[in-house]
C-alpha positions as CSV (number, residue, x, y, z in Angstrom):
1,M,0.0,0.0,0.0
2,P,1.2,3.6,-0.6
3,V,2.6,5.5,2.3
4,L,0.8,8.8,2.9
5,L,3.0,11.7,3.9
6,S,1.8,15.1,5.2
7,R,3.8,18.3,5.3
8,F,4.1,18.2,1.6
9,P,4.4,21.6,-0.2
10,D,0.9,22.5,-1.5
11,N,2.3,23.9,-4.8
12,S,4.3,20.8,-5.7
13,M,1.6,18.2,-6.2
14,P,-2.0,18.2,-7.5
15,S,-2.9,16.4,-4.2
16,P,-2.2,17.8,-0.7
17,S,-0.7,14.4,0.3
18,A,2.3,12.6,-1.2
19,R,2.1,8.9,-2.1
20,I,5.2,6.8,-2.0
21,T,4.4,3.2,-3.0
22,R,6.3,0.5,-1.1
23,P,9.4,2.5,-0.1
24,I,12.6,0.5,0.2
25,V,15.7,2.1,1.7
26,T,19.4,1.3,1.6
27,G,21.6,2.9,4.2
28,A,18.6,3.0,6.5
29,G,20.8,2.9,9.6
30,G,22.8,6.0,8.6
31,F,22.4,9.6,9.6
32,V,20.2,10.5,6.6
33,G,18.6,7.1,6.3
34,S,17.4,7.1,9.9
35,A,15.8,10.5,9.4
36,L,14.1,9.4,6.2
37,C,12.8,6.2,7.7
38,S,11.3,8.2,10.6
39,R,9.6,10.3,8.1
40,L,8.3,7.3,6.1
41,Q,7.2,5.3,9.1
42,E,6.5,2.2,6.9
43,H,9.4,1.0,4.7
44,G,11.5,-1.9,3.7
45,R,15.3,-2.1,4.1
46,I,18.1,-3.6,2.0
47,A,21.6,-4.2,3.4
48,L,24.2,-4.1,0.6
49,S,27.1,-5.0,2.9
50,G,28.6,-8.4,3.7
51,A,29.6,-11.3,1.5
52,H,26.1,-12.3,0.6
53,W,24.6,-9.0,-0.5
54,R,23.8,-10.3,-4.0
55,E,21.8,-13.2,-2.6
56,A,19.9,-10.7,-0.3
57,L,19.2,-8.4,-3.2
58,A,17.9,-11.2,-5.4
59,A,15.3,-12.1,-2.7
60,V,13.7,-8.6,-2.6
61,D,10.3,-8.1,-4.2
62,F,10.5,-4.7,-5.9
63,R,7.1,-4.8,-7.6
64,G,5.8,-1.2,-7.5
65,A,8.4,-0.1,-5.1
66,T,10.1,3.2,-4.7
67,V,13.8,2.7,-3.9
68,F,15.9,5.2,-2.0
69,H,19.5,4.4,-2.5
70,L,21.4,6.1,0.3
71,A,24.1,3.5,1.2
72,A,27.6,4.4,0.1
73,R,31.3,4.1,0.9
74,V,32.2,7.7,1.9
75,H,35.7,9.1,2.6
76,Q,37.5,6.3,4.3
77,R,41.2,6.2,5.2
78,G,43.0,3.5,3.4
79,A,40.3,2.7,0.9
80,R,41.4,2.2,-2.7
81,E,39.7,3.5,-5.9
82,A,38.5,0.0,-6.6
83,D,36.8,-0.1,-3.2
84,Y,34.8,3.0,-4.1
85,E,34.0,1.6,-7.5
86,A,32.7,-1.7,-6.1
87,D,30.6,-0.2,-3.4
88,N,29.3,3.0,-5.0
89,T,29.2,2.2,-8.7
90,G,28.9,-1.6,-8.8
91,K,26.3,-1.9,-6.1
92,T,24.2,1.0,-7.5
93,L,24.1,-0.7,-10.9
94,A,23.2,-4.1,-9.4
95,L,20.5,-2.6,-7.3
96,A,19.0,-0.6,-10.2
97,E,19.1,-3.6,-12.5
98,A,17.3,-5.8,-9.9
99,A,14.8,-3.0,-9.2
100,A,14.0,-2.5,-12.9
101,A,13.9,-6.3,-13.7
102,T,11.2,-6.9,-11.1
103,G,9.0,-3.9,-11.5
104,A,10.1,-1.1,-9.2
105,A,8.4,2.2,-10.0
106,R,11.1,4.8,-9.1
107,F,14.7,4.9,-8.0
108,V,16.0,7.9,-6.0
109,F,19.8,8.1,-5.8
110,A,21.8,10.1,-3.3
111,S,24.8,11.5,-5.0
112,T,27.1,14.4,-4.1
113,V,27.9,17.9,-5.2
114,K,31.5,16.8,-5.4
115,V,30.6,15.4,-8.8
116,F,31.0,19.0,-10.0
117,G,34.5,19.2,-8.5
118,E,36.2,20.3,-5.4
119,E,35.8,24.1,-5.8
120,S,33.3,26.5,-7.3
121,R,35.0,29.6,-8.7
122,G,33.0,32.8,-8.7
123,Q,29.6,31.3,-9.3
124,P,27.7,28.3,-8.0
125,F,27.5,25.0,-9.9
126,F,24.2,24.2,-11.7
127,E,22.8,20.8,-12.7
128,G,23.9,21.2,-16.3
129,D,27.5,22.0,-15.5
130,E,30.1,19.6,-16.7
131,P,31.1,17.1,-14.0
132,D,34.7,17.2,-12.8
133,P,35.1,14.8,-9.9
134,R,38.5,14.9,-8.3
135,D,38.7,12.1,-5.8
136,A,37.8,8.4,-5.8
137,Y,34.5,9.0,-3.9
138,A,33.2,11.6,-6.3
139,R,34.4,9.6,-9.3
140,S,32.5,6.5,-8.1
141,K,29.4,8.6,-7.6
142,W,29.6,10.1,-11.1
143,Q,30.1,6.7,-12.6
144,A,27.1,5.5,-10.6
145,E,24.9,8.3,-12.0
146,K,25.9,7.3,-15.5
147,A,25.2,3.7,-14.9
148,L,21.8,4.5,-13.4
149,G,21.0,6.6,-16.4
150,A,21.8,3.7,-18.7
151,V,19.5,1.4,-16.8
152,A,16.7,4.0,-17.1
153,Q,17.2,4.3,-20.9
154,R,16.7,0.6,-21.5
155,T,14.0,-0.1,-18.9
156,A,10.8,1.5,-17.5
157,L,12.5,2.4,-14.2
158,E,12.1,6.1,-13.3
159,T,15.2,7.6,-11.8
160,V,16.0,10.7,-9.9
161,V,19.5,11.9,-8.8
162,L,20.1,14.3,-5.9
163,R,23.5,15.9,-5.6
164,I,23.9,16.7,-1.9
165,P,26.4,18.9,0.0
166,L,27.5,18.8,3.6
167,T,24.4,17.7,5.5
168,Y,24.0,18.6,9.2
169,G,21.5,18.0,11.9
170,R,21.1,16.2,15.2
171,A,23.4,13.2,15.5
172,A,25.3,14.2,12.4
173,T,28.7,12.5,11.9
174,G,31.7,13.0,9.6
175,N,32.9,16.5,8.7
176,F,30.2,18.3,10.6
177,R,30.9,16.6,13.9
178,S,34.6,17.2,13.4
179,L,33.9,20.9,12.9
180,V,31.7,21.0,16.0
181,R,34.4,19.5,18.1
182,L,36.9,22.0,16.8
183,A,34.5,24.9,17.5
184,D,33.7,23.5,20.9
185,S,37.4,23.5,21.9
186,G,37.3,27.2,22.8
187,W,40.6,27.8,20.9
188,W,41.2,30.9,18.9
189,L,40.8,29.8,15.3
190,P,42.5,31.4,12.2
191,F,39.4,31.7,10.1
192,A,38.4,35.3,10.2
193,A,40.0,36.2,6.8
194,I,38.3,33.4,4.9
195,D,35.7,34.7,2.4
196,N,34.3,31.6,0.9
197,R,30.9,30.1,0.1
198,R,29.9,26.6,1.0
199,S,26.6,24.9,0.4
200,L,24.9,23.0,3.2
201,V,21.6,21.4,3.9
202,H,19.8,20.5,7.1
203,V,18.9,16.8,7.2
204,D,15.2,17.5,7.6
205,D,15.2,19.6,4.5
206,L,17.1,16.9,2.7
207,V,14.5,14.3,3.7
208,E,11.8,16.5,2.3
209,A,13.7,16.7,-1.0
210,L,14.0,12.9,-1.0
211,V,10.2,12.6,-0.6
212,L,9.6,15.0,-3.4
213,A,12.0,13.2,-5.7
214,A,10.1,10.0,-4.9
215,C,6.7,11.1,-5.9
216,H,6.6,14.3,-7.8
217,P,5.6,13.7,-11.5
218,A,8.2,16.2,-12.8
219,A,11.1,14.5,-11.0
220,P,11.9,11.4,-13.2
221,G,14.9,11.6,-15.4
222,R,16.2,14.7,-13.6
223,T,19.3,15.6,-11.6
224,F,18.8,18.1,-8.8
225,V,21.0,20.0,-6.4
226,V,19.8,19.8,-2.8
227,A,21.2,22.7,-0.8
228,H,19.9,25.7,1.1
229,P,19.8,28.6,-1.4
230,E,22.0,30.8,0.9
231,A,25.6,29.5,1.1
232,A,27.7,30.1,4.2
233,S,31.3,31.2,4.8
234,T,33.5,29.3,7.2
235,P,33.6,32.2,9.7
236,R,29.8,32.3,9.7
237,L,29.4,28.6,10.1
238,V,31.9,28.4,12.9
239,G,30.4,31.4,14.5
240,A,26.9,29.8,14.4
241,I,28.2,26.6,15.9
242,R,30.0,28.5,18.7
243,A,26.9,30.7,19.4
244,A,24.8,27.5,19.6
245,L,27.3,26.1,22.1
246,A,27.3,29.4,24.1
247,R,31.0,30.0,23.3
248,P,32.6,33.2,22.1
249,A,33.4,33.5,18.4
250,R,37.2,33.7,19.0
251,L,38.4,34.0,15.3
252,F,41.5,35.8,14.2
253,R,42.8,36.7,10.8
254,L,45.4,34.6,8.9
255,P,45.7,34.8,5.2
256,P,44.0,31.7,3.7
257,A,47.1,31.0,1.5
258,L,49.3,30.9,4.5
259,L,46.8,28.7,6.3
260,E,46.7,26.3,3.4
261,A,50.5,26.2,3.0
262,G,50.9,25.3,6.7
263,A,48.2,22.6,6.5
264,S,49.9,21.1,3.4
265,L,53.1,20.8,5.3
266,A,51.3,19.0,8.1
267,G,49.6,16.6,5.6
268,M,46.1,18.2,6.1
269,G,45.9,20.2,2.9
270,S,42.7,18.7,1.7
271,Q,40.9,19.1,5.0
272,V,41.8,22.8,5.3
273,R,40.9,23.6,1.7
274,R,37.4,22.4,2.6
275,L,37.4,25.3,5.1
276,T,39.1,27.9,2.9
277,R,37.7,27.3,-0.6
278,S,34.2,27.6,-2.0
279,L,31.9,24.7,-3.0
280,E,28.5,26.2,-3.8
281,A,25.7,24.6,-5.9
282,D,22.4,26.2,-6.9
283,P,19.2,24.5,-5.9
284,S,16.9,26.7,-7.9
285,A,15.7,23.9,-10.2
286,L,14.5,21.8,-7.2
287,I,12.7,24.8,-5.7
288,R,11.2,25.9,-9.0
289,D,10.2,22.6,-10.5
290,L,9.4,20.4,-7.5
291,G,8.3,23.1,-5.0
292,W,11.0,22.3,-2.5
293,A,10.9,24.8,0.4
294,P,13.8,24.4,2.9
295,R,12.8,25.4,6.4
296,F,16.2,25.7,8.1
297,G,18.4,28.7,7.6
298,L,22.0,28.3,8.9
299,E,21.7,29.8,12.4
300,A,18.3,28.3,13.2
301,G,19.4,24.9,11.8
302,I,22.7,24.9,13.7
303,E,20.9,25.8,16.9
304,A,18.4,23.0,16.5
305,S,21.1,20.6,15.6
306,L,23.2,21.2,18.7
307,R,20.5,21.9,21.3
308,D,20.4,18.3,22.5
309,W,23.9,17.0,21.6
310,P,25.1,14.9,24.5
311,Q,28.2,16.1,26.3
312,G,30.0,12.9,25.2
313,T,30.2,14.2,21.7
314,R,31.9,17.4,22.7
315,A,35.7,17.5,23.0
């Protein structure tokens, strides 16, 4: 039976409620997957890990299902290019082929804005911009997008790709948690001179985009950026985190080039460039064509994200 979802933007569907038929989620135990499953309430799950994932996949009944493919190998120390290809490209293709062969209705794929590249220069990326993935993770996601498109061309499977930036919210992990720990240290940080633009999205707003991608009639065959329309600089982001943690801003000026040079000598060049450089992508197509309406601006979103963080996550 279809799952009925409320809180759907009135201008995005002919009906006030969204219908997602037999939702099936990969990555259901992750940060975004957990939030999506809470929103769906009723859903199936597929685990694509372990030695017998192909056998598990073959046993799934996809008839009429809507597949949310969120599982992925993200940045992992020591992982090889082949590992990313196997997990992010190969498994996406296998899942899409199985879904198409047994009658799934739609396939929503969580990709990354890093498909565009590591840095936006002067203007944000748009969906139609030429991909330029620079690391193994981004390359594997771009290859997965192309593989998914090939399946859609030769089958009846409807596909939607969402390119997603840094996602934050309660219980967020990865880069956001690392930044919170740095901000919560109370140290003076050399970020005041950074004038960059980074796209972000709150997890609840991302979930709404996933829901729209799953049931909006204008979504199939499209690739959308999912990001708050207002990008944020690193000083603003760190300031918002410190304000939410009731800490003083404590930022001082250091030329970004000098900061990057020192980080490179310490073997942390890529991490620091994520703080000094811009990576901005424009979500106007998602807002215009699907009626997506993000609710969380940066300061309100950060405050909501950190309000109940346990002390054990703070260092």
